[in-house]
VMD Tcl script that builds the backbone (N, CA, C; Angstrom):
set m [mol new atoms 309]
animate dup $m
set s [atomselect $m all]
$s set {name element resname resid chain x y z} {
  {N N MET 1 A -53.942 13.047 -22.585}
  {CA C MET 1 A -52.684 12.864 -23.255}
  {C C MET 1 A -51.494 13.136 -22.307}
  {N N LEU 2 A -51.597 14.191 -21.554}
  {CA C LEU 2 A -50.528 14.557 -20.620}
  {C C LEU 2 A -50.395 13.494 -19.522}
  {N N ARG 3 A -51.531 12.966 -19.099}
  {CA C ARG 3 A -51.505 11.925 -18.077}
  {C C ARG 3 A -50.806 10.663 -18.615}
  {N N ARG 4 A -51.071 10.316 -19.866}
  {CA C ARG 4 A -50.455 9.126 -20.447}
  {C C ARG 4 A -48.954 9.341 -20.632}
  {N N LEU 5 A -48.544 10.527 -21.050}
  {CA C LEU 5 A -47.134 10.843 -21.208}
  {C C LEU 5 A -46.409 10.772 -19.848}
  {N N THR 6 A -47.057 11.258 -18.807}
  {CA C THR 6 A -46.501 11.203 -17.461}
  {C C THR 6 A -46.326 9.739 -17.026}
  {N N MET 7 A -47.288 8.892 -17.338}
  {CA C MET 7 A -47.211 7.473 -16.959}
  {C C MET 7 A -46.051 6.779 -17.702}
  {N N VAL 8 A -45.905 7.072 -18.992}
  {CA C VAL 8 A -44.843 6.471 -19.781}
  {C C VAL 8 A -43.482 6.914 -19.246}
  {N N LEU 9 A -43.359 8.189 -18.962}
  {CA C LEU 9 A -42.120 8.736 -18.435}
  {C C LEU 9 A -41.797 8.131 -17.064}
  {N N ALA 10 A -42.777 7.941 -16.225}
  {CA C ALA 10 A -42.580 7.328 -14.914}
  {C C ALA 10 A -42.117 5.888 -15.060}
  {N N CYS 11 A -42.651 5.152 -16.034}
  {CA C CYS 11 A -42.243 3.768 -16.273}
  {C C CYS 11 A -40.790 3.698 -16.767}
  {N N VAL 12 A -40.448 4.598 -17.684}
  {CA C VAL 12 A -39.080 4.617 -18.195}
  {C C VAL 12 A -38.081 4.962 -17.064}
  {N N LEU 13 A -38.397 5.949 -16.247}
  {CA C LEU 13 A -37.521 6.323 -15.136}
  {C C LEU 13 A -37.399 5.190 -14.125}
  {N N SER 14 A -38.494 4.500 -13.859}
  {CA C SER 14 A -38.462 3.364 -12.929}
  {C C SER 14 A -37.559 2.252 -13.486}
  {N N ALA 15 A -37.626 2.018 -14.765}
  {CA C ALA 15 A -36.786 0.958 -15.382}
  {C C ALA 15 A -35.309 1.351 -15.292}
  {N N LEU 16 A -35.015 2.630 -15.517}
  {CA C LEU 16 A -33.632 3.089 -15.407}
  {C C LEU 16 A -33.078 2.962 -13.993}
  {N N VAL 17 A -33.885 3.307 -13.026}
  {CA C VAL 17 A -33.468 3.229 -11.625}
  {C C VAL 17 A -33.329 1.779 -11.190}
  {N N ALA 18 A -34.194 0.919 -11.654}
  {CA C ALA 18 A -34.186 -0.486 -11.250}
  {C C ALA 18 A -33.023 -1.252 -11.894}
  {N N HIS 19 A -32.520 -0.818 -13.032}
  {CA C HIS 19 A -31.438 -1.525 -13.705}
  {C C HIS 19 A -30.204 -0.627 -13.700}
  {N N PRO 20 A -29.164 -0.927 -12.865}
  {CA C PRO 20 A -28.014 -0.037 -12.711}
  {C C PRO 20 A -27.219 0.214 -13.989}
  {N N ARG 21 A -27.124 -0.772 -14.859}
  {CA C ARG 21 A -26.333 -0.556 -16.082}
  {C C ARG 21 A -27.002 0.426 -17.015}
  {N N ALA 22 A -28.303 0.428 -17.022}
  {CA C ALA 22 A -29.017 1.348 -17.901}
  {C C ALA 22 A -28.851 2.791 -17.445}
  {N N SER 23 A -28.643 2.986 -16.129}
  {CA C SER 23 A -28.502 4.358 -15.632}
  {C C SER 23 A -27.041 4.813 -15.568}
  {N N GLY 24 A -26.106 3.968 -16.014}
  {CA C GLY 24 A -24.688 4.346 -16.019}
  {C C GLY 24 A -23.981 4.001 -14.721}
  {N N ALA 25 A -24.658 3.386 -13.782}
  {CA C ALA 25 A -24.045 3.006 -12.496}
  {C C ALA 25 A -23.256 1.713 -12.675}
  {N N THR 26 A -22.382 1.449 -11.740}
  {CA C THR 26 A -21.640 0.190 -11.759}
  {C C THR 26 A -22.024 -0.646 -10.553}
  {N N GLU 27 A -21.793 -1.931 -10.682}
  {CA C GLU 27 A -22.086 -2.828 -9.584}
  {C C GLU 27 A -20.949 -2.807 -8.575}
  {N N VAL 28 A -21.273 -3.072 -7.319}
  {CA C VAL 28 A -20.271 -3.130 -6.273}
  {C C VAL 28 A -19.565 -4.489 -6.356}
  {N N LYS 29 A -18.234 -4.464 -6.314}
  {CA C LYS 29 A -17.465 -5.707 -6.322}
  {C C LYS 29 A -16.648 -5.746 -5.039}
  {N N LEU 30 A -16.692 -6.848 -4.345}
  {CA C LEU 30 A -15.943 -7.007 -3.110}
  {C C LEU 30 A -14.730 -7.906 -3.357}
  {N N PHE 31 A -13.605 -7.496 -2.862}
  {CA C PHE 31 A -12.381 -8.298 -2.928}
  {C C PHE 31 A -12.027 -8.680 -1.501}
  {N N LEU 32 A -11.981 -9.947 -1.234}
  {CA C LEU 32 A -11.672 -10.423 0.093}
  {C C LEU 32 A -10.276 -11.038 0.109}
  {N N THR 33 A -9.384 -10.406 0.855}
  {CA C THR 33 A -8.016 -10.882 0.961}
  {C C THR 33 A -7.690 -10.955 2.443}
  {N N GLN 34 A -7.283 -12.154 2.897}
  {CA C GLN 34 A -7.113 -12.340 4.329}
  {C C GLN 34 A -5.739 -12.800 4.760}
  {N N THR 35 A -4.829 -13.061 3.846}
  {CA C THR 35 A -3.516 -13.557 4.250}
  {C C THR 35 A -2.409 -12.612 3.798}
  {N N GLN 36 A -1.275 -12.741 4.442}
  {CA C GLN 36 A -0.124 -11.907 4.094}
  {C C GLN 36 A 0.315 -12.195 2.659}
  {N N ASP 37 A 0.350 -13.485 2.293}
  {CA C ASP 37 A 0.750 -13.845 0.913}
  {C C ASP 37 A -0.167 -13.230 -0.128}
  {N N ALA 38 A -1.468 -13.188 0.149}
  {CA C ALA 38 A -2.402 -12.622 -0.822}
  {C C ALA 38 A -2.154 -11.118 -0.990}
  {N N PHE 39 A -1.871 -10.400 0.111}
  {CA C PHE 39 A -1.560 -8.989 -0.002}
  {C C PHE 39 A -0.247 -8.767 -0.733}
  {N N LEU 40 A 0.719 -9.622 -0.489}
  {CA C LEU 40 A 2.046 -9.436 -1.098}
  {C C LEU 40 A 2.035 -9.692 -2.598}
  {N N GLU 41 A 0.996 -10.336 -3.115}
  {CA C GLU 41 A 0.868 -10.507 -4.578}
  {C C GLU 41 A 0.602 -9.157 -5.250}
  {N N GLY 42 A 0.054 -8.225 -4.522}
  {CA C GLY 42 A -0.223 -6.906 -5.053}
  {C C GLY 42 A 0.925 -5.949 -4.758}
  {N N THR 43 A 0.690 -4.666 -4.957}
  {CA C THR 43 A 1.692 -3.643 -4.677}
  {C C THR 43 A 1.233 -2.832 -3.471}
  {N N LEU 44 A 2.045 -2.834 -2.428}
  {CA C LEU 44 A 1.694 -2.097 -1.220}
  {C C LEU 44 A 2.441 -0.767 -1.228}
  {N N GLU 45 A 1.717 0.304 -0.971}
  {CA C GLU 45 A 2.322 1.606 -0.875}
  {C C GLU 45 A 1.957 2.215 0.465}
  {N N SER 46 A 2.951 2.465 1.307}
  {CA C SER 46 A 2.760 3.050 2.636}
  {C C SER 46 A 1.934 2.189 3.568}
  {N N ILE 47 A 1.897 0.883 3.322}
  {CA C ILE 47 A 1.158 -0.052 4.158}
  {C C ILE 47 A 2.022 -1.276 4.409}
  {N N SER 48 A 1.963 -1.788 5.653}
  {CA C SER 48 A 2.663 -3.017 5.965}
  {C C SER 48 A 1.619 -4.070 6.330}
  {N N VAL 49 A 1.967 -5.328 6.117}
  {CA C VAL 49 A 1.071 -6.444 6.442}
  {C C VAL 49 A 1.857 -7.392 7.341}
  {N N ASP 50 A 1.313 -7.677 8.527}
  {CA C ASP 50 A 2.034 -8.613 9.408}
  {C C ASP 50 A 1.669 -10.058 9.087}
  {N N SER 51 A 2.204 -10.998 9.828}
  {CA C SER 51 A 2.015 -12.423 9.519}
  {C C SER 51 A 0.581 -12.862 9.703}
  {N N LEU 52 A -0.233 -12.101 10.406}
  {CA C LEU 52 A -1.647 -12.431 10.578}
  {C C LEU 52 A -2.529 -11.749 9.520}
  {N N GLY 53 A -1.943 -10.978 8.643}
  {CA C GLY 53 A -2.701 -10.295 7.616}
  {C C GLY 53 A -3.269 -8.939 8.044}
  {N N VAL 54 A -2.789 -8.408 9.187}
  {CA C VAL 54 A -3.268 -7.130 9.666}
  {C C VAL 54 A -2.549 -5.994 8.933}
  {N N LEU 55 A -3.322 -5.027 8.425}
  {CA C LEU 55 A -2.760 -3.889 7.694}
  {C C LEU 55 A -2.457 -2.763 8.676}
  {N N ARG 56 A -1.313 -2.131 8.494}
  {CA C ARG 56 A -0.942 -0.961 9.285}
  {C C ARG 56 A -0.260 0.045 8.375}
  {N N LEU 57 A -0.310 1.298 8.750}
  {CA C LEU 57 A 0.462 2.287 8.023}
  {C C LEU 57 A 1.941 2.001 8.212}
  {N N ALA 58 A 2.693 2.013 7.150}
  {CA C ALA 58 A 4.113 1.695 7.226}
  {C C ALA 58 A 4.922 2.967 7.499}
  {N N SER 59 A 6.046 2.767 8.127}
  {CA C SER 59 A 6.960 3.876 8.348}
  {C C SER 59 A 7.575 4.291 7.015}
  {N N ARG 60 A 7.971 5.543 6.926}
  {CA C ARG 60 A 8.624 6.026 5.706}
  {C C ARG 60 A 9.988 5.374 5.594}
  {N N VAL 61 A 10.306 4.919 4.413}
  {CA C VAL 61 A 11.576 4.245 4.148}
  {C C VAL 61 A 12.396 5.084 3.196}
  {N N GLU 62 A 13.647 5.270 3.535}
  {CA C GLU 62 A 14.561 6.020 2.676}
  {C C GLU 62 A 15.891 5.263 2.579}
  {N N VAL 63 A 16.368 5.008 1.384}
  {CA C VAL 63 A 17.648 4.329 1.214}
  {C C VAL 63 A 18.759 5.348 1.484}
  {N N VAL 64 A 19.637 5.002 2.435}
  {CA C VAL 64 A 20.747 5.909 2.730}
  {C C VAL 64 A 22.079 5.366 2.244}
  {N N ALA 65 A 22.172 4.023 2.046}
  {CA C ALA 65 A 23.408 3.423 1.553}
  {C C ALA 65 A 23.108 1.988 1.156}
  {N N SER 66 A 24.017 1.446 0.363}
  {CA C SER 66 A 23.941 0.036 -0.022}
  {C C SER 66 A 25.150 -0.662 0.569}
  {N N ILE 67 A 24.930 -1.661 1.443}
  {CA C ILE 67 A 26.034 -2.359 2.058}
  {C C ILE 67 A 25.909 -3.847 1.736}
  {N N ASP 68 A 27.007 -4.598 1.877}
  {CA C ASP 68 A 27.030 -6.006 1.537}
  {C C ASP 68 A 26.702 -6.917 2.718}
  {N N GLU 69 A 25.846 -6.519 3.600}
  {CA C GLU 69 A 25.448 -7.300 4.753}
  {C C GLU 69 A 23.970 -7.670 4.609}
  {N N PRO 70 A 23.597 -8.915 4.935}
  {CA C PRO 70 A 22.197 -9.312 4.788}
  {C C PRO 70 A 21.262 -8.775 5.868}
  {N N PHE 71 A 21.815 -8.465 7.054}
  {CA C PHE 71 A 20.971 -8.005 8.154}
  {C C PHE 71 A 21.511 -6.756 8.805}
  {N N LEU 72 A 20.643 -5.856 9.146}
  {CA C LEU 72 A 20.968 -4.710 9.979}
  {C C LEU 72 A 20.259 -4.906 11.294}
  {N N LEU 73 A 20.997 -4.916 12.390}
  {CA C LEU 73 A 20.371 -5.111 13.675}
  {C C LEU 73 A 20.121 -3.793 14.411}
  {N N SER 74 A 20.866 -2.765 14.042}
  {CA C SER 74 A 20.669 -1.477 14.683}
  {C C SER 74 A 21.121 -0.374 13.742}
  {N N ALA 75 A 20.570 0.809 13.950}
  {CA C ALA 75 A 20.960 1.982 13.174}
  {C C ALA 75 A 20.771 3.215 14.046}
  {N N SER 76 A 21.714 4.127 13.962}
  {CA C SER 76 A 21.630 5.343 14.743}
  {C C SER 76 A 22.044 6.539 13.882}
  {N N ARG 77 A 21.271 7.603 13.956}
  {CA C ARG 77 A 21.533 8.811 13.175}
  {C C ARG 77 A 22.622 9.602 13.873}
  {N N ARG 78 A 23.591 10.118 13.106}
  {CA C ARG 78 A 24.632 11.016 13.615}
  {C C ARG 78 A 24.532 12.312 12.870}
  {N N LEU 79 A 25.291 13.314 13.327}
  {CA C LEU 79 A 25.293 14.598 12.626}
  {C C LEU 79 A 25.843 14.452 11.200}
  {N N ASP 80 A 26.820 13.564 11.069}
  {CA C ASP 80 A 27.458 13.409 9.744}
  {C C ASP 80 A 27.084 12.096 9.062}
  {N N GLY 81 A 25.827 11.609 9.249}
  {CA C GLY 81 A 25.371 10.392 8.569}
  {C C GLY 81 A 24.725 9.403 9.522}
  {N N TRP 82 A 25.117 8.136 9.380}
  {CA C TRP 82 A 24.524 7.046 10.144}
  {C C TRP 82 A 25.607 6.124 10.669}
  {N N VAL 83 A 25.330 5.386 11.726}
  {CA C VAL 83 A 26.145 4.273 12.199}
  {C C VAL 83 A 25.210 3.082 12.253}
  {N N VAL 84 A 25.594 1.969 11.601}
  {CA C VAL 84 A 24.747 0.791 11.583}
  {C C VAL 84 A 25.505 -0.416 12.110}
  {N N GLY 85 A 24.793 -1.271 12.808}
  {CA C GLY 85 A 25.355 -2.519 13.313}
  {C C GLY 85 A 24.785 -3.663 12.522}
  {N N THR 86 A 25.647 -4.522 11.977}
  {CA C THR 86 A 25.195 -5.592 11.103}
  {C C THR 86 A 25.072 -6.923 11.860}
  {N N GLY 87 A 24.456 -7.903 11.213}
  {CA C GLY 87 A 24.185 -9.180 11.823}
  {C C GLY 87 A 25.315 -10.177 11.761}
  {N N ASN 88 A 25.387 -10.974 10.710}
  {CA C ASN 88 A 26.271 -12.132 10.635}
  {C C ASN 88 A 27.732 -11.788 10.968}
  {N N ALA 89 A 28.294 -10.765 10.355}
  {CA C ALA 89 A 29.697 -10.444 10.570}
  {C C ALA 89 A 29.906 -9.613 11.810}
  {N N GLY 90 A 28.859 -9.029 12.361}
  {CA C GLY 90 A 28.985 -8.209 13.571}
  {C C GLY 90 A 29.756 -6.928 13.348}
  {N N ARG 91 A 29.656 -6.331 12.187}
  {CA C ARG 91 A 30.401 -5.118 11.860}
  {C C ARG 91 A 29.633 -3.871 12.278}
  {N N VAL 92 A 30.395 -2.817 12.582}
  {CA C VAL 92 A 29.818 -1.494 12.800}
  {C C VAL 92 A 30.275 -0.650 11.639}
  {N N ILE 93 A 29.321 -0.100 10.910}
  {CA C ILE 93 A 29.633 0.616 9.677}
  {C C ILE 93 A 29.165 2.060 9.790}
  {N N ALA 94 A 30.033 3.003 9.449}
  {CA C ALA 94 A 29.671 4.412 9.401}
  {C C ALA 94 A 29.273 4.746 7.958}
  {N N VAL 95 A 28.167 5.445 7.819}
  {CA C VAL 95 A 27.649 5.827 6.502}
  {C C VAL 95 A 27.563 7.351 6.474}
  {N N ASP 96 A 28.268 7.982 5.521}
  {CA C ASP 96 A 28.227 9.436 5.422}
  {C C ASP 96 A 26.977 9.889 4.665}
  {N N PRO 97 A 26.685 11.205 4.673}
  {CA C PRO 97 A 25.481 11.701 4.013}
  {C C PRO 97 A 25.405 11.392 2.524}
  {N N ALA 98 A 26.540 11.129 1.869}
  {CA C ALA 98 A 26.534 10.810 0.453}
  {C C ALA 98 A 26.241 9.316 0.211}
  {N N GLY 99 A 26.156 8.526 1.300}
  {CA C GLY 99 A 25.862 7.089 1.164}
  {C C GLY 99 A 27.091 6.226 1.104}
  {N N GLN 100 A 28.256 6.772 1.324}
  {CA C GLN 100 A 29.489 6.002 1.335}
  {C C GLN 100 A 29.663 5.281 2.654}
  {N N ALA 101 A 29.866 3.961 2.623}
  {CA C ALA 101 A 30.024 3.175 3.837}
  {C C ALA 101 A 31.484 2.902 4.140}
  {N N GLU 102 A 31.815 2.964 5.454}
  {CA C GLU 102 A 33.203 2.696 5.924}
  {C C GLU 102 A 33.150 1.870 7.185}
  {N N ILE 103 A 33.891 0.779 7.194}
  {CA C ILE 103 A 33.929 -0.101 8.385}
  {C C ILE 103 A 34.804 0.483 9.454}
}
mol reanalyze $m
mol bondsrecalc $m
mol representation Tube
mol addrep $m
C-alpha cells in the first residue's frame, strides 16, 4: 500500500513539475524591440536611446527655467544661477536660482 501511494504521489509531482501552470509558475515572454521609435512608444526612465536603438543610462535632468527659445546651444553654471546661450536668436540669458530669466 505504501509503495502504491508513493508511486501515485511521484506521478502527481511529476505532472506538476512538467506543466508550469499547474505549479503556479509563469511562462517566459520575450519582447524584442530594436528601433528608437519602438522604444519611444514606451516610457523611458533614466535611459536614453540613440538613433541606432542603443540604450544608455541618461544624465539626470532638472528644469531650472522656462524660456521662449527652441534651442539651447550652451549652458554654464554660475554661483547665482545659470547662463545659457540660445540658438536661433543668438541670445545670452541669465537665469537666477528661482528660475527667472533675464536677457
